N, C-alpha and C positions, 0 to 999 in steps of 0.2 A: 707527517711524522717520520722521523728517521730511526732506523734500527742501529743500535750500537753493540758491537761484538764485545763481550766481556771475557777476559782471560783470568783464570784463577791465579792467586799470588804464588802458590806452590805448583810449579810446572815441572818438578823434578821427575815425575813419573814413578815414584816409589823406589823400592830396592831393585838393583840390577839382578837379573836372573842368570847371568852368564857365569857366576862363580860356582865351580864344581868342587864341593867339599863334602866330607863325611867324617863322622867321629863315633867311636864306641866309648862310652863312659864306664866307670867302675860298677855301676848299677845295672849294666846290660842294656842301656838305652842306646840304640844305634840311630843317630840323627844324620840327615842329609839336607843339602840345600835344595831350593826349589828347582834349580837347573838339573840336578840329578834326578829328582822325581819326574821332571818333564821327560828325561831320557827313558825312564821306565814307562811312561804313559800315564802316570798318576793313577795306578790301579787301586782298588780297595784292599787287596791282599797281595802278598808276595811270598814266594817260596824262598827260604833262606838255606843256602848251602855253604859249608865252611871247609877250607883247606888249611888246617891249623899249622902244619909244618911250613907252609909258604906265607902264612899270615894273610890269607885272602878270604873274602866273603863275597858270595855271588847272590844277587837278588834277581828273581825272575817273576814277572807279573803273572797272576793267575786269575781265575774267575771268582766272583764273590761266593759261590757255593762250594768251593774247594776247601774242605775242612783242614787240609794240611798247610794252608797258608797263614802267614802272620799278618795281622791288620796293619796297614800303613795309615797312620794317623797324622794329624797336624795340618800343615798348610797355613793359609791365612798369612799373618805377619811372621809367624814362627816357622821353624824348619819342619820337615816331615820326619816322622819317627817310627821305628820298629822296636817293640819291646822284646829283646832277644836275650833275656837273662839265661836261658838254657845253654846258649853258646859259652858263656863264661863259666857256668856250672860244670859243663862237660870238659872244657879245656882251661882250667884255672891258671895254669902257668905258661900258657902258649904265647903270651905277649900280644893278645888281641885288643887290648885297651889302647886307645890313642887315635891319631889322625889317619885317614885313608885317602888315597887318590883313586877316583872312579875312572873306569874305562868301559866304554860301550862295546857290547858284543851283539851278535845278530838278534838275540831275543832276551838278553839279560844285561845287567851291569855288574862288572867285577870290580871289587874294591881291594886295592893292594895297600897294605899297611905301610905307612911312611916311617922309616927308621930315623932316629935322631942321630 
């Protein structure tokens, strides 16, 4: 008897993970692509720091037992998300809603707001 190698019809490999995107919506949901979460190391929680005048947000991975960290949820087919409504509540007119360009730092990822 001979063995026949079968190849699946869909060999696209899923969604590409090279796209570096992030966005803050009006409800305070900060979402990022899988590639950005990979840069962070896909931790369970992140520390969120904000520089409102420069429209920058910095995420630093933390340990699961750190109560000061925000949960990083999602993954799967959807993007990763941080529920950061506190950011918009504290700086409502700072222009933090919109698209961000992520930049890797030594132990964090800094997101710079893209201006139209």
